[in-house]
N, C-alpha and C positions, 0 to 999 in steps of 0.2 A: 504493500500500500504506500509506504514511504517513497519507494522508487517511482511509483506511478505519479505521486504528487510532484516529485522533482522533475519528471519528464514533462508533465503538463505545464509547470511553472517555467521551465526552460523554453517550451514552445511559445508560451505567451510573451516571454521576453524577446524571442526572435521575431514575433509578429509586430511587437512595438518598434523594434529597430527597423523592420521593413517599412512600417508606416512612416517613420521619420524620413527614410530615404525617398519614399514616394512623395511625401509633402515637399521635400526639398526640390525634387525634380519638377514638381508642379509649379512651385514658386519661381524657379529659374525660367521655365517655359513661359510663364505669364509675363515676366519682366522682359524677356526677349521679344515676345509677340507685341507687347505694348511699344517697345522701342522701334520695331519695324513699322508698325502702323503710323507712328508719328513721323517717321522719315519718308514714308510714301507721299505725304502731303508736300514735303519739301521738294522731292523729285518731280512731282507733278508741276509745281510752280516753276522749277528750273526748266523743264521740258516746254512749258507754255511760253516762257520767255524766249527760248531758242526758236520755237515755232513762229512767234511774232516777228523775230528778226529775219527769219527766212522769208516770211510773207512780205515784209517791207522791201527786201531785195528783189523778190520776184515781181512785186507790184500787183496790179489788179488782174493780170492775165494768169490765173491759176489753172494748172492742168486739169483735165476732166477727172471725175471720180473713178477710182479703180473698179467700182461696181459696174460702171458703164463701159469698161474696156476689158478685153480678154487678157487674162494673165499669161505671162510667158509660158511656153510649153516646156521649158527646160526643167531640170531637177530642182526641187524645192527642199532646202535643208530644214531640219526640225530641231529646235533648241528645247530640250525637255528638262524641267526642274523636278527632281524627286527628293526623297528624304535623305538627309545626311546620316542620321542615327536611327536606332530602333526605338521601340516603345512609342510608336506613333500610329498604331493600328494598321489599317490597310492603305495608308497614305500613298506609298509608291505604287502599289498594285492598281489603285484607281487611275493614277496618271498614265501608267503604261497600258492599261486597258483602253484608254481613250485615243491611243495612237491610231488605231484602225488597221486596215489591211493594205494601206498604200505605202508602207515603209520601204518596199523594194525600190521605189523611185525617189527615196529621200536619203539625205545624209544626216545621220543622227548625232547631235551634240548633246551630251547628258551631263547634268550637274547633280551630285549627290552620291556619296559612297554607298549608302544602303540601297539606293535605287539601282546603282550599277550592278551590285551583286544579284538583285532580283532580275534585272534585265538579262544578265548573263545566263541565269537559270532558264530563261525563256528563249535562249538562242539569239538574243539581240546583241549585236556587236557595234557599239558607237565608234565613230571615226575620231572622237575626241571626248575626254571626260575630265571633270574637275570636282574637287570637294567643295561643299558649301561651307563658308567660314562659320566659326563658332559664334561670332558677334557681328552685328550690323556694320561695324567699322571696317570690316573686310569686304563688304559688298562691292565697293568701287573698284578694288583691285581685281576681284573676280570678274567684274564687267570688262576690265581692261584685257584680261587673259582671254575671255570669251570672244570679244569683238576681234581681237587679233587672229584667233583661230578661224573665225568665220571669214574675215577678209582674206586670209591665206587660201581658203577653199574657193572663194570667189575668184581670186586672181588666177588660180589654177584651172578654173572652169568646171569644178566639180558641182557647183550649185549656181543657180541664177536668182534664187529668191530664198526667203527664210520665214518660217512660222515659229511661234513660241507656244509652248504648252506648259502651263503651270496651274497650281491650285490656288484659288481665292477662297474667301470665306463670306458666305452670303446668308444672312438671317440665322447665324449660329450654326450653319452647316457648310461643309466643304463643297466647292463647285469647281470642276476642272474647266479651264478657259483656254481656248486656242485662238490666237490672233496672228495676223500677218504683220511682220516687222519690216521686211525688206522685199522689194523696193518700197520706200516710204511713200505713203499716200498723201500727197500735198493738198488734196482737196479737203482734208480734215483741218487744215490750218485756217486761222482767222483771216478773213478778207480785209484788204486795205485799199483805200481810195487815195492815199497820199502818194506824192511823187517818190520815185525811187531815190533813196539817199545817196549822197556823193560818197564814194569810197576810193581808197587808193589801191584796192585789191580787185582784180577782175571778178565780175559777178559770178562766173562759173566756179572759180576757185573759192570764193567766199561761201557760196551755197554748199559746195562739197564739204568744206570744213565744218560749217554749221550743221550739215546733215549728219556728219560723223559724230558730233557732240550729241545731237538729238537721238541718234541710234543708241549711243552709249547710255543715255538717260532712260530709254525704253527698256534696255536690258537690265539696268539697275532696278527699275520699277518692278519688272517681272520677278527678279530675284528677291526683292523685298516682300512681295506678295507671297512667294513660295516659302520664304523664311518664316514669315508670320504664320502662314497656314500650317506649316509643319509643327511649329511650337504650340499652336492652338489645338492641333490634333493630339499632340503629346499631353496637353493639359486635360483633354477629354479622356484619354486613355488612363492617365494617372487618377482622375476623378473616379473612373470605374474601378480601378485597382484599389483605391482608398475605400470605396463602398464595400468591396469584397473583403478587404482586410478588417473593416469594422464588423462585418457579419461573422467572420471567422473568430475574431477576438471575443465577441459576445458568446459564441458557442463554447470556446475553450474556457472562458471564465465561468460559464454555467457548469461545464464539466468539472472544473476545479472546485466549485462550491459543493457539487454532489459528492465528489471523492472525499473532500474534507469532512462532510457530514457523515459519510460512510465510515471514515476512519474514526471519528469521534464516537459514533454509535458502537462500532466494534470494540473500541477501548472501554466504553462504559459497560458493555456486556461482559467483556473479559474481567473488568474489575468486580462487577457484580457476581460473576460466577466464582471468582477467586474468594470473595468474601463469604459466599454461601458454603463453599468447600471448607473454609476455615472453621465456620460455625459447626458444620457437620462433624468435623474432626474432633472438636471439643465434646 
């Protein structure tokens, strides 16, 4: 009985320690998701500023919308953001399931170590991979590496366009988003009636430079959305784990109370039996 009490007490201590780890992971995920959501607004503002600058250089003659023109028939690359770490439920699986059956005509760029291992188990071989940084401060450097890899493939003629696939968070639920990143759809930019500003740089060179900055901002935005969504998925998984831990803790504490009661009852019976035996002996 004493050994059983010790085993149950040890199990309860282990569950308490596991609960502390789960709460810590949940708190870290919440802080990281909040930081990413805050920075998305800053990136949106930065991208809007660049878009306005490009519009001012182009002037009122904005190219037609991509929806009204046929997209290039060349290969389209796909930039996919999956999970970097585990304990995020089926986060990476949902993203990879959304790729569809057209991957044979695409070049796959994949971000996320955990997602890469899952993709490999499905027979998907990316042409380029990278790890998602642990903190949002590393997102800009990740975007630098990503855009360089994409430009390299563009220059070599492997791809002629690029889509991005990432997970956003809508009404408390994850939602996989696929958007076209390149060529940039200038029809989405704000229109301007002002005269083209005077510049010392040729218009084409200026637009190309600004477009590169705009493309970098779009990659940063997608990465921040994916970073936030992964941590929000981890928060959800840790909440579910915390609920399960609480249930198991209640069960073991109830078992501990019953075993203790059984031990006390057995001891009382033993003492009573011993006292009765002593009286009979006299």
